[in-house]
N, C-alpha and C positions, 0 to 999 in steps of 0.2 A: 508621523505616518498614520494621523487621526483618518485620512480618506481610505484608508486600507482595509477590507472587509476580508477576513477569510472563511472559506471554509471545508473543511474537511469530509471529502468522500470518502469514507470505509466499507469498501467491496467485501463483502460477508455473503456472496450468492455461489461460491465455488461449488460443486458436487459433493467434494470430501472424496473421490473412490480412491485415491491410494492411502488414505485414512482408512478404510478398512471399517467394517461397522454400518449401524445403520444413522447414527447421529451424528448433525454437521459437525465436525470441529470448531466449529464457534462457541457448540454449545458443550462440549467435552468440560469435565472439572476440573480444576487447574488448584490445589490448596484450597481445594473446597467453594470455589466460586468460579461461574461460569469463564471459560477461555474470552469472549468479547468484552467482557467487562475490562479486563488489565488493558486493551487496549484502548478502549473509549476513555478509560481512567487518566490514561496519558495525556490525548487530546483533550479532554474535561481541566486537566492541568495548566497547559500551555496556554500564556493570557494571549499568544498574538493568535489564538485560533478561537473565531467570533461565533459558529456555529458548527453541526455535526449531523451529516446524511448517511446512514446508515443502508446498504443496499444488500437486500438477503435474499433467500429462497422463498419463494411462496411459502414453503409447507414450512418456514423459520418464523415466518415474521413475527408471530405473535410472541412463542417463547423468546424471540432475540429481544420485541419488542417491551416486552416484560423486565429486560436488564437495562435498556437502552434508554428510557426513557425518566430514569434513575436520575440520569446527567441533565442535569441544566442545560449546559449546550444542544443537546439533540436536538433537531427540528423535525424530524423525519424519520422511519425505516420504511423503505419503499423494494418494492419487488425486483429483483432482477430480472437480467434478458437474457439470450441463447448463448452468449457469449462473456467474455472480461469486457468488450469494447461498449458493448449494448449496455453493460450494465453500469459502466462509469457513465454513459450515457444518459441514462435514467436519472442516477444519482445527479447529476449536473441541472438536470431539467427540475431537479426538487427544492435546488438551491435557492437564495435568498435575490432577488435584483441587485441586492446593495452589493453580492461578490462581487472582489476584484481579482483572486486570487484562489486556486481551486488545490488542497493539498489531497492525493490520491495515495488511498495504504490500504494494503492488503489484510483485512482484520484479521487475520491469521497471524500478523506477527502482532504477538502480543507482548511481545517484552523491551519493544519502544520503549523510549523514554521522552518524557516532556524537553529535556534539554536537547536531545534529539533533533526531536521537533523544529523547536524554535530555532538553531542553529540553521535547519536548513532552509525554514522561511529568511530568515536575516538574509542570505545569500539570494534566496526565489527573488525578494523585492528589491534586490540591487541588478538581478542580469534577466528577469522573467523569466528563468529556467532553470530549476534546478533538482538534486538527485540525492539520498541517503546514497553509500559504498562505503566498500571495505577492498582493497588491495587482496590479491588472490595469494593463497598460501604458500597454494600446490602449484605443482607444475602440469601444464593445461596440452595435450595435445589434439589437434585437429586428425580427426580419422574416416576412411573411406569408408563407402558401404560394403566395400571386401574385411571388414574387421583389421587393415593396416593403418600403421599410424603416416600419414602424409606429413605432415608438419609439424615443430614445438614452438608454438609463438613464445615471444619475449615477456616473461611473465613481469616483468617491472612493469610492464605498460596496461595491463589485465585487473580488472576489477569486477568483484560483485556488487552488483546493482541491487540495492534495496527499494521498501520505499519509508515514511513519505516520498512521493514525485511531486514535486510542485512547478505550477507554471501561472503565469498572467492570463488572465478571463479570456482576453477575446484572442491571444496569441491559441490558449489552447485548443477554441471552437475551432481556429482558423486549421488547426492541425488536423481535428477532429472527421475537418467536414472536408479536408483533401484526401484524408484515410478512407472515407467512405466512397468515393465519386472515383478513386482508383481502385477502390478493391485492396487496399494494405492489408498484409495480413503480420502481426506484431506481436512479440511477448509480453511487452510492457508499453509506460505510456510514453517516456521519452523516445523509442525511437518512431511515435507521431510525430513529436517535433522535430527532432532531427528529419523527416522524411522532406519537410519544409523549409530544410538548410536554415534550419536556427543550432546553437549551439547551447549543450546543457550543461550546468557546471556539479561537479561532483562536489558533493562535501561528505568528509568520512567521517563514520558512522562507529557505530562499536559491532564487534562479531558476536554479541549474545543477541542482536536484531534477527534472531532466524524466524524462520515461516512455518508454522506448524502443517506437514505435509504427511509422516506417516507415524507408526507406534513410536518411532524410535524418539521423533523431533518432541513429542509430549512426555518422555520422560530426562528429557535433556531440558527441557522447560522446565519443568515440575521442582528440578533439581537446583535451577537457576534464581527461582524465587524462591524456593527457599529460603537459599543464600539471600539474596535479598532484604529478606524478612529476618533474619535474625543480628 
Protein backbone atom coordinates (compact mmCIF):
# COMPACT_ATOMS: atom_id res chain seq x y z
CA UNK A 1 0.00 0.00 0.00
CA UNK A 2 2.93 2.32 -0.64
CA UNK A 3 0.81 4.33 -3.09
CA UNK A 4 -1.75 5.17 -0.38
CA UNK A 5 -1.47 8.55 1.31
CA UNK A 6 -4.05 9.32 3.97
CA UNK A 7 -4.88 12.78 5.24
CA UNK A 8 -6.79 13.18 8.49
CA UNK A 9 -9.15 16.16 8.44
CA UNK A 10 -9.83 17.09 12.07
CA UNK A 11 -12.96 19.24 12.18
CA UNK A 12 -12.71 21.47 15.25
CA UNK A 13 -14.68 24.50 14.07
CA UNK A 14 -17.96 24.07 15.95
CA UNK A 15 -19.33 26.92 18.04
CA UNK A 16 -19.67 24.78 21.23
CA UNK A 17 -23.14 26.24 21.91
CA UNK A 18 -24.44 23.25 23.85
CA UNK A 19 -21.29 23.15 25.98
CA UNK A 20 -21.89 26.64 27.34
CA UNK A 21 -19.15 29.05 28.38
CA UNK A 22 -16.87 31.07 26.13
CA UNK A 23 -14.04 28.59 25.61
CA UNK A 24 -14.09 26.21 22.66
CA UNK A 25 -14.69 22.60 23.68
CA UNK A 26 -11.51 21.74 21.77
CA UNK A 27 -9.55 23.69 24.40
CA UNK A 28 -11.28 22.43 27.54
CA UNK A 29 -8.74 20.96 29.94
CA UNK A 30 -8.95 17.18 30.32
CA UNK A 31 -6.52 15.71 32.85
CA UNK A 32 -4.56 18.93 32.56
CA UNK A 33 -4.22 18.94 28.77
CA UNK A 34 -6.28 20.66 26.01
CA UNK A 35 -8.97 18.29 24.71
CA UNK A 36 -7.75 18.54 21.10
CA UNK A 37 -4.38 17.15 22.16
CA UNK A 38 -5.86 13.70 22.81
CA UNK A 39 -7.49 13.63 19.38
CA UNK A 40 -4.29 14.63 17.63
CA UNK A 41 -2.17 12.15 19.56
CA UNK A 42 -4.33 9.24 18.40
CA UNK A 43 -3.93 10.23 14.75
CA UNK A 44 -0.23 10.95 15.22
CA UNK A 45 0.24 7.44 16.65
CA UNK A 46 -1.65 5.68 13.83
CA UNK A 47 1.05 4.59 11.35
CA UNK A 48 -1.44 4.64 8.45
CA UNK A 49 -2.02 8.40 8.78
CA UNK A 50 0.42 10.44 6.68
CA UNK A 51 -0.63 13.98 7.52
CA UNK A 52 -3.12 15.89 9.65
CA UNK A 53 -5.06 19.04 8.78
CA UNK A 54 -6.93 20.80 11.58
CA UNK A 55 -9.92 23.02 10.80
CA UNK A 56 -10.70 25.47 13.61
CA UNK A 57 -12.79 28.54 14.36
CA UNK A 58 -10.92 31.71 13.37
CA UNK A 59 -10.81 32.90 16.99
CA UNK A 60 -9.32 29.57 18.13
CA UNK A 61 -6.63 29.14 15.48
CA UNK A 62 -3.72 30.51 17.51
CA UNK A 63 -4.57 28.50 20.62
CA UNK A 64 -5.22 25.28 18.71
CA UNK A 65 -2.11 25.76 16.57
CA UNK A 66 -0.03 26.08 19.74
CA UNK A 67 -0.97 22.49 20.58
CA UNK A 68 -1.36 21.09 17.06
CA UNK A 69 2.10 21.95 15.79
CA UNK A 70 3.72 19.93 18.56
CA UNK A 71 2.69 16.89 16.44
CA UNK A 72 4.90 16.20 13.45
CA UNK A 73 2.11 15.03 11.17
CA UNK A 74 0.14 18.27 11.50
CA UNK A 75 0.71 20.18 8.27
CA UNK A 76 -1.82 23.01 8.64
CA UNK A 77 -4.37 24.63 10.92
CA UNK A 78 -6.94 26.41 8.77
CA UNK A 79 -10.08 28.42 9.41
CA UNK A 80 -13.46 26.71 9.23
CA UNK A 81 -16.47 27.81 7.24
CA UNK A 82 -20.06 28.74 7.97
CA UNK A 83 -21.04 25.10 8.52
CA UNK A 84 -19.49 21.65 8.82
CA UNK A 85 -19.64 20.95 5.09
CA UNK A 86 -17.69 24.08 4.25
CA UNK A 87 -15.20 23.40 7.04
CA UNK A 88 -14.51 19.92 5.66
CA UNK A 89 -14.08 21.33 2.17
CA UNK A 90 -11.55 23.86 3.46
CA UNK A 91 -9.65 21.06 5.17
CA UNK A 92 -9.55 19.12 1.90
CA UNK A 93 -8.24 22.17 0.05
CA UNK A 94 -5.33 22.29 2.53
CA UNK A 95 -4.48 18.60 2.05
CA UNK A 96 -1.47 17.34 0.12
CA UNK A 97 -1.74 16.65 -3.60
CA UNK A 98 -0.52 13.14 -2.77
CA UNK A 99 -3.67 12.38 -0.78
CA UNK A 100 -5.55 9.25 -1.84
CA UNK A 101 -7.91 8.99 1.17
CA UNK A 102 -9.51 11.40 3.61
CA UNK A 103 -10.15 10.41 7.24
CA UNK A 104 -12.67 12.97 8.48
CA UNK A 105 -12.96 13.18 12.26
CA UNK A 106 -14.77 15.30 14.83
CA UNK A 107 -12.09 17.03 16.87
CA UNK A 108 -14.33 16.72 19.93
CA UNK A 109 -14.16 12.90 19.82
CA UNK A 110 -11.11 13.00 22.03
CA UNK A 111 -11.21 9.36 23.17
CA UNK A 112 -10.63 7.87 19.73
CA UNK A 113 -7.72 5.40 19.70
CA UNK A 114 -5.07 4.76 17.07
CA UNK A 115 -6.26 1.14 16.89
CA UNK A 116 -9.80 2.23 15.96
CA UNK A 117 -8.42 4.60 13.34
CA UNK A 118 -6.28 1.88 11.78
CA UNK A 119 -9.18 -0.59 11.67
CA UNK A 120 -11.53 1.74 9.83
CA UNK A 121 -8.74 2.77 7.45
CA UNK A 122 -8.06 -0.85 6.52
CA UNK A 123 -11.70 -1.30 5.55
CA UNK A 124 -11.86 1.97 3.61
CA UNK A 125 -8.79 1.00 1.60
CA UNK A 126 -10.66 -2.11 0.47
CA UNK A 127 -14.13 -0.64 -0.08
CA UNK A 128 -13.58 3.06 -0.79
CA UNK A 129 -15.83 4.24 2.05
CA UNK A 130 -16.04 3.23 5.73
CA UNK A 131 -16.98 4.63 9.12
CA UNK A 132 -16.76 3.67 12.75
CA UNK A 133 -20.00 3.00 14.62
CA UNK A 134 -21.59 1.04 17.43
CA UNK A 135 -24.85 -0.95 17.68
CA UNK A 136 -27.53 0.95 19.58
CA UNK A 137 -28.26 -0.28 23.08
CA UNK A 138 -31.42 1.80 23.62
CA UNK A 139 -34.76 1.28 21.94
CA UNK A 140 -35.39 4.00 19.33
CA UNK A 141 -38.78 5.58 18.64
CA UNK A 142 -39.94 7.60 15.65
CA UNK A 143 -41.94 10.51 17.06
CA UNK A 144 -44.34 12.84 15.25
CA UNK A 145 -44.59 16.62 15.54
CA UNK A 146 -47.29 16.16 18.18
CA UNK A 147 -44.90 14.24 20.44
CA UNK A 148 -46.66 10.92 19.90
CA UNK A 149 -44.71 7.77 19.01
CA UNK A 150 -45.24 6.80 15.38
CA UNK A 151 -43.22 3.60 15.18
CA UNK A 152 -40.46 1.53 16.75
CA UNK A 153 -37.62 0.55 14.38
CA UNK A 154 -35.94 -2.82 14.81
CA UNK A 155 -33.05 -2.02 17.14
CA UNK A 156 -30.95 -4.87 15.74
CA UNK A 157 -30.51 -2.89 12.52
CA UNK A 158 -29.72 0.46 14.17
CA UNK A 159 -26.20 1.78 14.71
CA UNK A 160 -24.83 5.04 16.10
CA UNK A 161 -22.35 6.39 13.58
CA UNK A 162 -19.07 7.83 14.83
CA UNK A 163 -15.93 9.23 13.24
CA UNK A 164 -13.48 8.94 11.61
CA UNK A 165 -15.33 8.47 8.36
CA UNK A 166 -12.89 7.52 5.61
CA UNK A 167 -13.28 7.94 1.85
CA UNK A 168 -11.24 7.50 -1.29
CA UNK A 169 -10.33 10.97 -2.56
CA UNK A 170 -12.02 11.08 -5.97
CA UNK A 171 -15.15 9.38 -4.65
CA UNK A 172 -15.54 11.92 -1.86
CA UNK A 173 -14.87 14.90 -4.11
CA UNK A 174 -17.55 13.66 -6.51
CA UNK A 175 -19.93 13.28 -3.58
CA UNK A 176 -19.39 16.78 -2.17
CA UNK A 177 -19.71 18.32 -5.64
CA UNK A 178 -23.06 16.57 -5.97
CA UNK A 179 -24.15 17.77 -2.52
CA UNK A 180 -23.27 21.35 -3.40
CA UNK A 181 -24.99 21.18 -6.79
CA UNK A 182 -28.19 19.73 -5.36
CA UNK A 183 -28.30 21.71 -2.12
CA UNK A 184 -28.17 18.51 -0.12
CA UNK A 185 -28.29 19.03 3.64
CA UNK A 186 -26.86 16.17 5.71
CA UNK A 187 -25.60 15.58 9.24
CA UNK A 188 -22.53 13.50 8.42
CA UNK A 189 -20.13 12.75 5.57
CA UNK A 190 -21.41 9.22 5.00
CA UNK A 191 -24.76 10.64 3.90
CA UNK A 192 -22.99 12.72 1.26
CA UNK A 193 -21.50 9.56 -0.24
CA UNK A 194 -24.71 7.57 0.17
CA UNK A 195 -26.49 10.25 -1.88
CA UNK A 196 -24.54 9.27 -5.00
CA UNK A 197 -25.39 5.61 -4.52
CA UNK A 198 -22.11 4.42 -3.00
CA UNK A 199 -22.36 2.02 -0.02
CA UNK A 200 -20.45 2.82 3.14
CA UNK A 201 -19.11 -0.04 5.24
CA UNK A 202 -19.50 0.29 9.00
CA UNK A 203 -16.71 -0.91 11.27
CA UNK A 204 -17.55 -1.62 14.88
CA UNK A 205 -15.89 0.90 17.15
CA UNK A 206 -15.88 1.45 20.90
CA UNK A 207 -18.66 2.96 23.00
CA UNK A 208 -15.98 5.11 24.63
CA UNK A 209 -15.55 7.11 21.39
CA UNK A 210 -17.93 9.78 22.66
CA UNK A 211 -18.20 13.34 21.42
CA UNK A 212 -17.81 16.29 23.79
CA UNK A 213 -21.11 18.11 23.40
CA UNK A 214 -22.37 18.94 26.90
CA UNK A 215 -20.71 19.44 30.31
CA UNK A 216 -21.80 15.91 31.24
CA UNK A 217 -19.68 14.55 28.38
CA UNK A 218 -16.63 16.30 29.82
CA UNK A 219 -17.15 14.55 33.16
CA UNK A 220 -17.44 11.18 31.41
CA UNK A 221 -14.33 11.85 29.32
CA UNK A 222 -12.37 12.84 32.44
CA UNK A 223 -13.33 9.56 34.11
CA UNK A 224 -12.44 7.47 31.05
CA UNK A 225 -9.09 9.19 30.63
CA UNK A 226 -8.29 8.65 34.29
CA UNK A 227 -9.05 4.95 33.88
CA UNK A 228 -6.75 4.74 30.83
CA UNK A 229 -3.93 6.37 32.71
CA UNK A 230 -4.03 3.97 35.68
